[in-house]
Structures are given as structure tokens and as C-alpha cells.
C-alpha positions as CSV (number, residue, x, y, z in Angstrom):
1,M,53.5,-82.3,18.3
2,K,49.9,-81.5,17.5
3,R,47.6,-84.5,18.0
4,P,44.6,-85.3,15.8
5,V,41.4,-85.3,17.7
6,C,39.7,-88.6,18.7
7,Y,42.3,-91.3,18.7
8,F,39.8,-94.1,19.3
9,C,36.1,-94.2,18.5
10,H,33.2,-96.6,18.6
11,Q,33.9,-97.6,15.0
12,M,37.2,-99.3,15.9
13,T,37.3,-102.9,14.7
14,R,38.3,-106.0,16.7
15,S,41.4,-106.3,14.5
16,L,42.6,-102.9,15.5
17,I,42.1,-103.7,19.2
18,A,44.0,-107.0,18.7
19,A,46.9,-105.1,17.1
20,L,46.9,-102.6,20.0
21,A,47.0,-105.5,22.5
22,A,50.0,-107.1,20.8
23,L,51.9,-103.8,20.7
24,L,51.2,-103.1,24.4
25,L,52.3,-106.6,25.5
26,A,55.6,-106.0,23.6
27,A,55.9,-102.7,25.3
28,C,55.8,-104.2,28.8
29,G,59.5,-105.3,28.6
30,A,60.8,-102.0,27.3
31,G,63.4,-99.9,28.9
32,S,62.6,-96.4,30.1
33,D,65.2,-94.5,28.1
34,G,65.7,-92.3,31.1
35,A,62.0,-91.7,31.7
36,D,60.4,-92.0,35.1
37,H,59.6,-95.7,35.5
38,S,56.4,-95.0,37.5
39,E,55.1,-92.8,34.7
40,W,55.6,-95.6,32.2
41,L,54.0,-98.1,34.4
42,R,50.9,-95.9,34.6
43,V,50.8,-95.8,30.8
44,L,51.0,-99.6,30.7
45,H,48.3,-99.9,33.4
46,S,45.8,-97.9,31.4
47,K,46.1,-100.5,28.5
48,K,44.1,-103.1,30.5
49,A,40.9,-101.2,30.1
50,A,41.7,-100.0,26.6
51,I,42.2,-103.5,25.1
52,S,39.3,-105.2,26.8
53,P,36.6,-106.4,24.3
54,S,34.1,-104.4,26.3
55,A,36.2,-101.3,26.4
56,T,34.3,-98.0,26.2
57,A,35.2,-95.1,24.0
58,R,36.2,-93.2,27.1
59,E,38.6,-95.9,28.3
60,K,40.2,-96.0,24.9
61,Q,40.5,-92.2,24.8
62,I,42.1,-92.2,28.3
63,Y,44.8,-94.6,27.2
64,A,45.4,-92.7,24.0
65,D,45.7,-89.4,25.9
66,T,48.0,-91.0,28.5
67,L,50.3,-92.4,25.9
68,A,50.4,-89.2,23.8
69,A,51.2,-87.1,26.9
70,F,54.0,-89.5,27.9
71,V,55.5,-89.4,24.4
72,Q,55.3,-85.6,24.4
73,K,57.0,-85.4,27.7
74,H,59.6,-88.1,26.9
75,P,60.1,-87.9,23.1
76,T,63.3,-90.0,23.2
77,H,61.6,-93.0,24.9
78,S,62.0,-95.4,22.0
79,R,59.4,-98.0,23.1
80,A,56.7,-95.5,23.8
81,R,57.4,-93.8,20.5
82,E,57.2,-97.1,18.7
83,V,53.9,-98.1,20.3
84,Y,52.5,-94.7,19.7
85,E,53.3,-94.6,16.0
86,H,52.0,-98.1,15.4
87,I,48.7,-97.1,17.0
88,Q,48.6,-94.0,14.9
89,L,49.3,-96.0,11.7
90,D,46.6,-98.6,12.5
91,F,44.1,-96.0,13.3
92,A,44.9,-94.0,10.1
93,R,44.2,-97.2,8.1
94,E,41.0,-97.7,10.0
95,L,39.9,-94.2,9.3
96,A,40.7,-94.6,5.6
97,S,38.7,-97.8,5.4
98,L,35.7,-95.8,6.7
99,G,36.1,-93.1,4.0
100,R,37.5,-90.6,6.5
101,Y,40.5,-89.7,4.3
102,Q,41.1,-86.2,5.7
103,D,41.3,-87.6,9.3
104,A,43.6,-90.4,8.1
105,I,45.9,-87.9,6.4
106,R,46.4,-86.1,9.7
107,F,47.6,-89.2,11.4
108,Y,49.9,-90.1,8.5
109,R,51.4,-86.6,8.6
110,S,51.9,-86.8,12.3
111,I,53.9,-90.0,11.9
112,L,56.0,-88.5,9.1
113,A,56.7,-85.4,11.1
114,H,58.8,-87.7,13.4
115,D,60.0,-90.1,10.7
116,P,59.8,-88.7,7.1
117,Q,61.0,-92.0,5.7
118,D,58.3,-94.2,7.3
119,A,57.4,-96.4,4.3
120,A,53.9,-97.5,5.6
121,A,52.9,-93.9,6.4
122,L,54.2,-92.6,3.0
123,S,52.2,-95.2,1.2
124,G,49.1,-94.7,3.3
125,L,49.3,-90.9,2.8
126,R,49.6,-91.2,-1.0
127,D,46.6,-93.6,-1.1
128,A,44.4,-91.3,1.2
129,V,45.3,-88.2,-0.8
130,E,44.4,-90.0,-4.0
131,H,41.0,-90.9,-2.7
132,L,40.1,-87.4,-1.6
133,A,38.8,-86.7,-5.1
134,V,38.1,-89.1,-8.0
135,S,39.2,-88.6,-11.6
136,R,37.2,-89.0,-14.8
137,Q,39.5,-91.9,-15.7
138,K,38.5,-93.8,-12.6
139,L,34.8,-93.1,-13.2
140,L,35.3,-94.5,-16.8
141,A,36.7,-97.7,-15.3
142,L,33.4,-98.6,-13.7
143,E,31.3,-101.4,-15.3
144,K,27.7,-102.2,-15.1
145,G,27.0,-105.0,-12.5
146,M,29.9,-104.2,-10.3
147,S,29.4,-104.8,-6.6
148,Q,29.8,-102.1,-4.0
149,H,33.1,-103.8,-3.0
150,D,34.4,-103.6,-6.6
151,V,33.5,-99.9,-6.9
152,A,35.1,-99.1,-3.6
153,K,38.4,-100.7,-4.8
154,I,38.4,-98.2,-7.7
155,L,37.0,-95.1,-6.1
156,G,37.4,-95.7,-2.4
157,K,34.4,-95.4,0.0
158,P,32.4,-92.2,0.1
159,I,33.1,-89.9,3.0
160,P,30.6,-90.2,5.9
161,G,27.3,-88.6,5.0
162,W,27.8,-89.0,1.2
163,K,25.6,-92.1,0.9
164,V,21.8,-92.1,0.3
165,R,19.7,-95.3,0.6
166,T,16.2,-95.4,-0.8
167,E,14.0,-98.5,-0.3
168,R,11.4,-99.0,-3.0
169,R,8.7,-101.6,-3.3
170,D,10.7,-103.8,-5.7
171,S,14.3,-102.8,-5.0
172,V,16.8,-100.9,-2.9
173,I,18.6,-98.0,-4.5
174,E,21.8,-96.7,-2.9
175,S,23.7,-93.6,-4.2
176,W,27.3,-92.9,-3.5
177,Y,28.7,-89.4,-4.1
178,Y,32.3,-88.3,-4.5
179,R,34.2,-85.0,-5.0
180,T,35.9,-85.0,-8.4
181,S,39.3,-83.6,-9.2
182,D,37.8,-80.7,-11.1
183,G,35.6,-79.7,-8.2
184,R,32.3,-81.3,-9.2
185,V,30.3,-84.0,-7.5
186,A,30.0,-87.4,-9.1
187,G,27.4,-90.0,-8.3
188,V,27.3,-93.8,-8.7
189,Y,24.1,-95.7,-8.2
190,F,23.4,-99.3,-7.1
191,R,20.2,-101.3,-7.4
192,D,20.1,-104.2,-4.9
193,G,23.9,-103.9,-4.5
194,E,24.8,-103.8,-8.2
195,L,26.0,-100.8,-10.1
196,F,23.6,-99.7,-12.8
197,A,24.5,-96.1,-13.4
198,A,27.0,-93.3,-12.8
199,E,27.4,-89.6,-13.5
200,E,30.3,-87.2,-13.5
201,N,28.0,-84.4,-12.6
202,S,24.3,-83.5,-12.7
203,Q,24.5,-82.3,-16.3
204,A,26.9,-84.8,-18.0
205,R,25.9,-88.4,-17.5
206,L,28.5,-91.0,-18.1
207,T,26.0,-93.9,-18.1
208,P,23.6,-95.8,-17.9
209,L,26.2,-98.5,-18.5
210,S,25.7,-100.9,-21.3
211,G,27.8,-103.8,-19.9
212,G,31.4,-102.9,-20.7
213,V,33.5,-99.9,-19.7
214,A,31.5,-96.8,-19.2
215,Q,31.4,-94.4,-22.1
């Protein structure tokens, strides 16, 4: 199975580390399913550094690589497979929350390659695909005065590098850009954290918004 690159990165949140710790503790009592016991112990040993609050990206990567290699060598080891897929699922969600939808999709598809009926992976995949591009209908659902959180609930977060922040003397303007379903680039604009304008493309403005649903 082809693994997505960079299983853990410096953007991993504390909640994801906590989930990883819980899964690894559960794994300690697992049977080997015929796998070499010493190999499995080495995998578990590498978790100590990976779940530490001060863990480095390298230590997390070492654990991810060790676990992935073990699963590839022993694909019928049920506990290793369970831990591995839970880690993939948590990391896919983390990537999606950062706007890295393409990377999240790779993880979801990796899980589904082994278990095509995994409900959480299917749901996550649908959501990530939906956020790859925004529709005109979603843009028209925006309202003047929405917070960035409100907009992200409708459109998702922009992919990394698709935000521009401009500090002015009297305000801070932040621009978020999205691919649209028809291949254009839409922009939404915030003044001091509140939505004040949006455009479907550089020629056809949907706003400035007048208070209700955008026209």
C-alpha cells in the first residue's frame, strides 16, 4: 500500500497526540496475529517518544514509519492495522481542518483501500472532496458581518497560501481565495474579522453585501 508522505508534522494538535496515546495504550495488550513479538514490541517502544508533549517532528515520523512498515510486513496483524487506520483517520481530519483537503483525501482513500465500508473515512472523503472547490450556491449563502468561523463552516478553510492579510492604519483586511466548481477563483474579504465583501471572480462581483443573503 502506497503511503501518503509526512504522517505527522509540526501542525499536529494536542488533541491528536492524545488520541494517538490512547490508541497506543490499547495496543499494548494486543495479540501478535502470528507476527514476530519482538518486532511488535519495537513498534510499541517507539510510541514513547512520539506521544511526548515535547515530541519532535522527527520522533513522530519515526513512529509513523515504524508502524507503517510493520503493517506492510504483517497485514493480518489486527491490532496494528486498527491502530494504523485510526492514526490515518485522525490525521486526515487534522489535515482537512487546516485546509489541506488533497492531502486528507489521500489518507481517506488509503483507509478505504483496506476497508471500503469504513463509515468515518467515507464521510470524511465526501466532505474533503466537497471542499476542494466551492459552488456559486455556497457563495450566495454568505452574509455581511459573518465571522471567519461562520464562513469556514460554509466554504471550508482556504488551502495553505490562499490567504492574504493587509494591515492598514485603521483596520486589518484579510482575503481568502477558493477554487470554484467552474474553474475560477473566488475571493471573500474580511475587515477586522467580519465579512464585508465577496466575489465569484475578478469580473463578476457578488457583493458588497447589503446585510442579507448575497445577491
